[in-house]
C-alpha positions in Angstrom: 207.8 -50.5 101.0 207.4 -53.9 99.4 207.1 -56.9 101.6 206.8 -60.4 100.1 205.2 -63.2 102.3 206.3 -66.4 100.6 204.4 -69.7 100.7 201.8 -68.8 103.4 198.6 -70.8 103.8 195.8 -68.3 103.6 192.9 -68.7 106.1 190.2 -66.2 105.3 186.8 -67.6 104.8 185.5 -64.9 102.5 188.6 -65.0 100.3 189.0 -66.7 96.9 192.3 -67.9 98.2 191.0 -69.5 101.4 193.0 -72.6 102.4 195.4 -72.1 99.5 199.2 -71.6 99.7 200.3 -68.5 97.9 202.9 -65.7 97.8 201.4 -62.4 99.0 203.0 -59.1 98.0 202.3 -56.0 100.2 203.1 -52.5 98.8 202.7 -49.6 101.1 200.1 -51.2 103.3 198.0 -52.8 100.6 197.8 -56.3 99.1 199.1 -55.8 95.6 199.5 -59.4 94.4 198.5 -62.9 95.4 199.9 -65.8 93.4 202.7 -68.2 92.7 205.3 -65.7 91.3 208.4 -64.6 93.2 207.6 -60.9 93.3 210.5 -58.5 93.9 210.4 -56.9 97.3 212.4 -55.0 99.9 211.8 -57.6 102.5 211.0 -61.3 102.0 209.4 -63.5 104.7 209.7 -67.2 104.3 206.2 -68.3 105.6 206.5 -72.0 104.8 204.2 -73.8 107.2 202.7 -70.6 108.5 199.1 -69.3 108.5 198.2 -65.9 107.0 194.8 -64.6 108.2 193.0 -61.4 108.7 194.3 -59.5 111.7 193.2 -61.0 115.0 190.7 -59.2 117.2 190.5 -59.5 121.0 187.3 -58.4 122.7 188.2 -59.4 126.2 191.3 -57.5 127.3 191.8 -55.2 130.4 194.0 -52.2 130.5 194.9 -50.1 133.5 194.9 -46.8 131.6 193.5 -44.5 133.0 193.9 -45.0 136.8 196.2 -47.9 137.1 198.8 -47.2 134.4 201.5 -49.1 136.5 199.7 -52.3 135.5 199.2 -51.5 131.8 199.0 -48.4 129.7 197.8 -48.1 126.1 201.3 -48.2 124.7 202.3 -51.4 126.6 198.9 -53.0 125.7 199.5 -52.2 122.0 203.0 -53.6 122.1 201.9 -56.8 123.8 198.9 -57.2 121.5 201.1 -56.8 118.3 203.6 -59.3 119.6 200.7 -61.7 120.3 199.2 -61.3 116.8 196.4 -58.9 117.4 195.7 -55.9 115.2 192.6 -54.8 117.0 191.7 -54.9 120.7 188.4 -54.0 122.4 189.2 -53.0 125.9 187.0 -53.5 129.0 185.7 -50.4 130.7 186.9 -51.2 134.3 189.3 -48.3 134.6 189.4 -45.3 136.9 187.3 -43.5 135.8 185.3 -46.1 134.0 184.7 -45.7 130.2 181.4 -43.9 130.5 181.8 -40.5 128.8 182.8 -39.3 125.4 186.1 -38.1 126.8 187.1 -41.6 127.9 186.2 -43.1 124.5 188.1 -40.4 122.7 191.1 -41.1 125.0 191.2 -44.7 123.9 190.4 -44.4 120.2 192.3 -41.2 119.1 194.6 -41.9 116.2 193.2 -45.4 115.5 193.5 -44.8 111.8 197.3 -44.5 112.2 197.9 -47.3 114.8 199.4 -50.7 114.1 197.0 -52.0 116.9 193.6 -50.3 116.9 192.0 -49.9 120.3 188.2 -50.0 120.5 186.1 -48.9 123.4 183.7 -51.2 125.2 181.7 -48.7 127.2 180.2 -49.2 130.6 176.5 -50.3 130.9 176.2 -48.7 134.3 178.0 -45.8 136.0 181.3 -46.8 137.4 180.4 -50.4 136.5 178.4 -50.7 139.8 175.2 -52.0 138.2 173.0 -49.3 139.7 172.4 -46.6 137.2 172.5 -46.7 133.4 175.1 -44.7 131.4 174.1 -42.5 128.4 174.5 -45.4 126.0 173.1 -43.6 122.9 175.6 -40.8 123.3 178.4 -43.3 123.9 177.4 -45.2 120.8 177.7 -42.0 118.7 181.0 -41.3 120.3 182.4 -44.6 119.1 181.6 -47.3 121.7 181.5 -50.7 119.9 179.5 -52.5 122.6 178.4 -52.2 126.2 179.5 -54.1 129.2 180.4 -53.8 132.9 183.4 -55.8 131.9 184.9 -57.8 134.8 181.7 -57.4 136.7 178.3 -58.8 135.9 175.3 -56.7 135.2 173.7 -58.1 138.3 170.6 -55.8 138.7 167.8 -57.6 137.0 165.8 -54.4 136.0 169.0 -52.7 134.8 169.8 -55.8 132.6 166.3 -55.8 131.2 166.3 -52.0 130.5 169.8 -52.4 128.9 168.5 -54.9 126.4 165.6 -52.7 125.5 167.6 -49.5 125.3 170.2 -51.0 123.1 167.7 -52.1 120.5 167.3 -48.4 119.5 170.6 -48.8 117.5 171.0 -52.6 117.5 173.7 -52.3 120.2 175.3 -55.3 121.8 175.2 -56.1 125.5 178.2 -58.1 126.7 177.8 -59.7 130.2 180.1 -61.7 132.4 177.6 -64.1 133.9 178.2 -64.5 137.7 176.1 -64.5 140.8 178.3 -62.5 143.2 176.5 -63.9 146.3 177.1 -67.5 145.4 180.8 -66.7 144.6 181.2 -64.5 147.7 184.8 -65.1 149.1 185.4 -67.8 146.5 189.0 -68.4 145.5 188.8 -71.2 142.9 186.5 -73.8 141.4 184.4 -75.6 144.0 185.3 -79.3 143.9 187.6 -81.9 145.3 190.7 -79.6 144.7 189.2 -76.7 146.7 188.3 -79.0 149.5 191.7 -80.6 149.6 193.4 -77.1 149.6 191.0 -75.7 152.1 189.9 -72.8 149.9 186.4 -71.4 149.5 185.0 -72.6 146.2 183.3 -70.9 143.3 180.5 -73.3 142.3 179.4 -73.9 138.7 175.9 -72.8 139.6 177.1 -69.2 140.2 177.7 -68.9 136.5 174.8 -71.1 135.4 172.1 -69.4 137.5 173.2 -66.0 136.0 173.0 -67.4 132.5 169.6 -68.9 133.0 168.2 -65.6 134.3 169.8 -63.6 131.5 168.4 -65.9 128.9 164.9 -65.5 130.3 165.3 -61.8 130.2 166.6 -61.9 126.6 163.6 -64.1 125.6 161.3 -61.5 127.2 162.9 -58.3 126.0 164.7 -59.2 122.8 167.9 -57.6 121.8 171.5 -58.8 121.2 173.3 -60.5 124.1 176.9 -61.8 124.2 177.9 -64.0 127.2 181.6 -63.7 128.0 184.2 -66.1 129.4 182.0 -69.1 129.9 183.5 -72.0 131.8 181.1 -74.9 132.6 179.6 -77.7 130.7 176.0 -76.7 131.6 176.7 -73.1 130.6 177.6 -74.3 127.1 174.5 -76.5 126.9 172.3 -73.6 128.0 173.6 -71.4 125.2 173.3 -74.3 122.7 169.6 -74.7 123.6 168.9 -71.0 123.5 170.5 -70.6 120.1 168.2 -73.2 118.7 165.2 -71.0 119.8 166.5 -68.3 117.5 167.7 -65.8 120.2 170.3 -63.2 119.1 172.8 -64.8 121.4 176.6 -65.3 121.2 179.3 -66.3 123.6 183.0 -66.6 124.1 185.6 -68.4 126.2 189.1 -67.6 127.3 191.5 -69.5 125.1 193.2 -71.1 128.0 190.0 -72.3 129.7 189.6 -75.6 127.7 193.3 -76.4 128.3 193.8 -75.8 132.0 192.2 -77.4 135.0 191.9 -76.7 138.7 194.6 -79.3 139.4 197.2 -76.7 138.6 196.3 -74.8 141.8 197.8 -77.6 144.0 200.9 -75.4 144.7 198.8 -72.2 145.3 200.3 -70.5 142.3 198.3 -67.2 142.1 199.1 -66.9 138.4 196.4 -69.6 137.9 193.8 -67.7 140.0 191.4 -66.4 137.4 187.7 -65.6 137.1 185.9 -67.6 136.0 188.0 -70.2 137.7 189.8 -73.1 136.1 187.4 -76.0 136.4 187.5 -79.8 135.8 188.0 -82.1 132.9 184.3 -82.6 132.1 184.0 -78.8 131.7 187.2 -78.7 129.5 185.7 -81.4 127.3 182.4 -79.5 127.0 184.2 -76.3 126.0 186.1 -78.2 123.3 182.8 -79.6 122.0 181.3 -76.1 122.0 184.3 -74.9 119.9 183.9 -77.7 117.5 180.1 -77.4 116.9 180.0 -73.6 116.8 178.2 -73.0 120.0 181.1 -70.9 121.1 181.4 -68.0 118.7 184.6 -66.2 119.8 187.9 -66.8 121.6 189.3 -64.1 123.9 192.5 -63.6 125.8 191.0 -62.5 129.1 194.2 -60.5 129.5 194.1 -59.0 133.0 197.3 -57.3 134.1 198.1 -56.8 137.8 201.1 -55.3 139.6 203.1 -57.4 142.1 201.4 -55.8 145.1 198.0 -57.0 143.8 199.0 -60.5 142.6 201.9 -62.0 144.4 200.3 -62.4 147.8 198.8 -65.1 149.9 196.3 -66.9 147.6 193.2 -65.6 149.3 194.5 -62.0 149.1 195.5 -62.1 145.5 193.5 -60.6 142.6 192.0 -62.7 139.9 193.6 -62.7 136.4 196.6 -63.3 134.2 198.3 -61.6 131.2 197.6 -63.5 128.0 198.0 -61.4 124.8 201.5 -62.6 123.9 200.8 -66.3 124.9 197.4 -66.5 123.2 198.9 -68.0 120.0 200.4 -70.9 121.8 196.9 -71.8 123.2 195.5 -71.5 119.7 198.1 -74.0 118.5 197.2 -76.4 121.4 193.4 -76.0 120.7 194.1 -76.8 117.0 195.0 -80.4 118.1 191.3 -80.9 118.8 189.5 -78.2 116.7 190.0 -77.3 113.0 192.4 -74.4 112.9 190.4 -72.6 110.2 187.4 -72.6 112.6 189.5 -71.3 115.5 190.9 -68.5 113.3 187.3 -67.5 112.3 186.6 -67.0 116.1 189.3 -64.4 116.4 188.9 -62.6 113.0 185.5 -62.6 111.3 183.3 -63.4 114.3 184.4 -60.6 116.6 184.3 -58.1 113.8 180.7 -59.1 113.0 179.7 -58.8 116.7 181.2 -55.3 117.1 180.2 -54.2 113.6 183.8 -53.5 112.7 185.0 -53.2 109.1 185.3 -56.7 107.7 188.7 -57.9 106.5 189.2 -60.3 103.6 192.5 -61.4 102.1 192.2 -60.4 98.4 194.1 -58.3 95.9 193.8 -54.6 96.2 192.6 -54.5 99.8 194.1 -52.9 102.8 196.5 -55.2 104.6 195.2 -56.0 108.1 196.9 -59.3 108.6 198.4 -61.7 111.1 201.1 -64.3 110.2 201.0 -67.2 112.6 203.5 -70.1 113.0 201.7 -73.0 114.8 205.0 -74.9 115.0 207.3 -72.2 116.3 209.0 -73.2 119.6 210.0 -70.4 121.8 210.3 -69.3 125.4 208.2 -66.4 126.9 211.1 -64.7 128.7 210.9 -61.7 130.8 212.8 -59.5 128.3 210.2 -60.4 125.7 207.3 -59.5 127.9 205.9 -56.2 126.6 203.2 -55.9 129.3 204.0 -53.8 132.3 202.7 -56.7 134.4 204.2 -60.2 134.8 201.3 -62.2 136.2 201.7 -65.1 133.8 202.2 -68.8 134.5 204.0 -69.1 131.2 206.9 -66.6 131.9 210.1 -68.5 131.4 208.3 -71.5 130.0 208.8 -73.2 126.6 205.8 -72.8 124.3 204.8 -73.9 120.9 202.9 -71.6 118.5 203.6 -67.9 117.9 202.4 -64.9 116.0 205.5 -63.8 114.0 204.1 -60.7 112.2 201.2 -58.3 112.0 200.4 -55.7 109.4 197.8 -52.9 109.7 197.4 -49.2 108.7 200.6 -49.4 106.5 202.6 -50.5 109.6 204.1 -53.8 110.6 205.7 -55.7 113.4 207.8 -58.6 112.2 209.7 -61.1 114.3 211.2 -63.5 111.7 
């Protein structure tokens, strides 16, 4: 099949066509031509004003499969990811059972070579993600795990954290940690501040994140290895990472795309859709996250897609689970962030940077290469309606809301999903 993408602005930092507007002809899943000609094709996409980039990669999504398939299974995750612009998703290991054996990895990754959305396995660092006993990480690495994390839970045990860094050096593996001191956040419901006091809710102080980061950076300095800190949320957290990077540590970090855009003021009506971990914080933290995106301190953007069924989410605020779905609405946040940060830099944080971290096959837009692409319209105005929600869950503050910025097509493995 021949597909012509007309007048797209190419954003692919390794490409000779980077930041140029060109016509791109795809033939049977490969880029056949890039130029100014009007190539003949079976389908023509008018991409005027749109961005064509390597396929987006998310390294921060949760899936309920296996164990909680009513929240999200692999098929619904893939459909939501494709609709959101992602061609590859690395899923967290917090399933039942946890991703901690070759069988669980095989379950997630089978048929990846034929999928529109490839699913990569982030394997558990500790058995059942409890932080008490290491998994067989070398075996899991050989089985296809792309990195190691306890996902939504921190690797809280200091000795386990240290041994993980040392163990992973045998194959240059990556440790991904969600930095949080569970004791300081015990019973916490939202950011600790004026809003939590006014609402009468137990707060989650910034220091719960910052103490964990400080400890982890000391351990990284001592042990060496590769460490990625996930879903940072405070100004001091970003400054700690910035300082540590200057020391030459093998350190990277990410933030959820919505985190620099939303504040704890949104919780005034006790909307549980805004109850997330780490919590929405204050404007000073938002400004620091934007600065971190601009100066490169923050390496990657993630969705923090965390599906929940109604029985887990739509309860009294203090009984509700943390998390929101965000694969399909990620592009609108990218468009909003682009008002403050160069769009080409943001695109790099969801294409090249995560692939380097996970040692995935690099993707560059050039002639005679396999098409792994996302077409993004930053000006598209649309409504995220219930009938367009491909997730099995609906815990989203944006359902029914008008949004600006949308992924309109993805191409991968000779397959495509096109919504134009």
